[in-house]
C-alpha positions in Angstrom: 9.0 -21.9 -6.6 5.9 -19.7 -6.7 3.8 -19.3 -9.8 2.7 -16.1 -11.5 0.6 -13.7 -9.4 -3.2 -14.2 -9.4 -4.4 -11.3 -11.5 -8.0 -12.4 -11.7 -9.5 -9.9 -9.3 -7.5 -7.0 -10.8 -8.5 -8.1 -14.4 -12.1 -8.2 -13.4 -11.9 -4.7 -11.7 -10.1 -3.3 -14.7 -12.8 -4.6 -17.1 -15.6 -3.3 -14.8 -13.9 0.1 -14.6 -13.5 0.3 -18.4 -17.2 -0.4 -18.8 -18.2 2.2 -16.2 -15.9 4.8 -17.9 -17.3 4.1 -21.3 -20.8 4.4 -20.0 -20.0 7.6 -18.2 -18.3 9.1 -21.3 -21.4 8.3 -23.4 -23.8 9.7 -20.9 -21.7 12.9 -20.4 -21.5 13.3 -24.2 -25.2 13.0 -24.6 -25.7 15.9 -22.1 -24.0 18.1 -24.6 -22.3 20.4 -22.0 -18.8 21.7 -22.5 -18.4 21.5 -18.8 -18.1 17.7 -19.1 -15.2 17.7 -21.7 -12.6 16.9 -19.1 -14.7 14.1 -17.6 -15.3 12.6 -21.0 -11.6 12.8 -21.9 -10.5 11.2 -18.6 -13.2 8.5 -19.0 -11.8 7.6 -22.4 -8.2 7.5 -21.2 -9.2 5.4 -18.2 -11.2 2.9 -20.2 -8.3 2.5 -22.6 -5.6 2.0 -19.9 -7.8 -0.4 -18.0 -8.3 -2.5 -21.1 -4.6 -2.5 -21.7 -3.9 -3.4 -18.1 -6.3 -6.3 -18.2 -4.7 -7.7 -21.3 -1.2 -7.3 -20.0 -2.1 -9.1 -16.8 -4.0 -11.9 -18.8 -0.7 -12.5 -20.7 1.3 -12.4 -17.4 3.5 -9.9 -19.0 6.7 -8.8 -17.3 5.4 -5.3 -17.6 2.2 -5.9 -15.6 3.5 -4.0 -12.6 4.4 -1.0 -14.6 1.1 -0.9 -16.5 -0.9 -1.5 -13.3 0.9 1.5 -11.6 0.0 3.7 -14.6 -3.5 2.4 -14.6 -3.9 3.2 -10.9 -2.8 6.8 -11.5 -5.2 7.3 -14.4 -8.0 5.7 -12.4 -7.3 8.2 -9.6 -7.5 11.2 -11.9 -10.7 9.9 -13.6 -12.3 9.0 -10.3 -11.5 12.4 -8.7 -13.0 14.2 -11.7 -16.2 12.1 -11.7 -16.7 12.7 -8.0 -17.1 16.4 -8.8 -20.3 15.7 -10.8 -23.6 14.7 -9.2 -24.9 12.5 -12.0 -25.4 8.9 -11.0 -23.2 7.6 -13.9 -20.3 9.8 -12.8 -20.7 8.6 -9.2 -20.8 4.9 -10.3 -17.7 5.6 -12.5 -15.9 7.2 -9.6 -16.6 4.1 -7.4 -15.4 1.7 -10.2 -12.2 3.9 -10.6 -11.5 3.8 -6.9 -11.8 0.0 -6.7 -9.7 -0.5 -9.7 -7.0 2.0 -8.5 -6.7 0.2 -5.2 -6.3 -3.2 -6.7 -3.9 -2.0 -9.4 -1.7 -0.4 -6.7 -1.7 -3.7 -4.9 -0.7 -5.6 -8.0 1.9 -3.0 -8.9 3.5 -3.5 -5.5 3.5 -7.3 -5.8 
């Protein structure tokens, strides 16, 4: 009999992504440009779902796969948006989103 999946890497990447997204949102907001509104909104959505995903995995919830699949989709949207901006915080956020997306997809398929 196998035990529960090892979510530790995915949890760590979700937490790192949430932090990067929150930092990106704060930096974008301080720039005061309406052009960053979508980036900020996606950052906040992504940080929220990453936090939820980490919690669901930590509890070994039966819904972990579903939440990880949703998290991966939101990470992709957020990362794609951040890639369109040249600021360092957006580029760091895009990289964190990409890593989280890939690991969440792997966990969702497990």
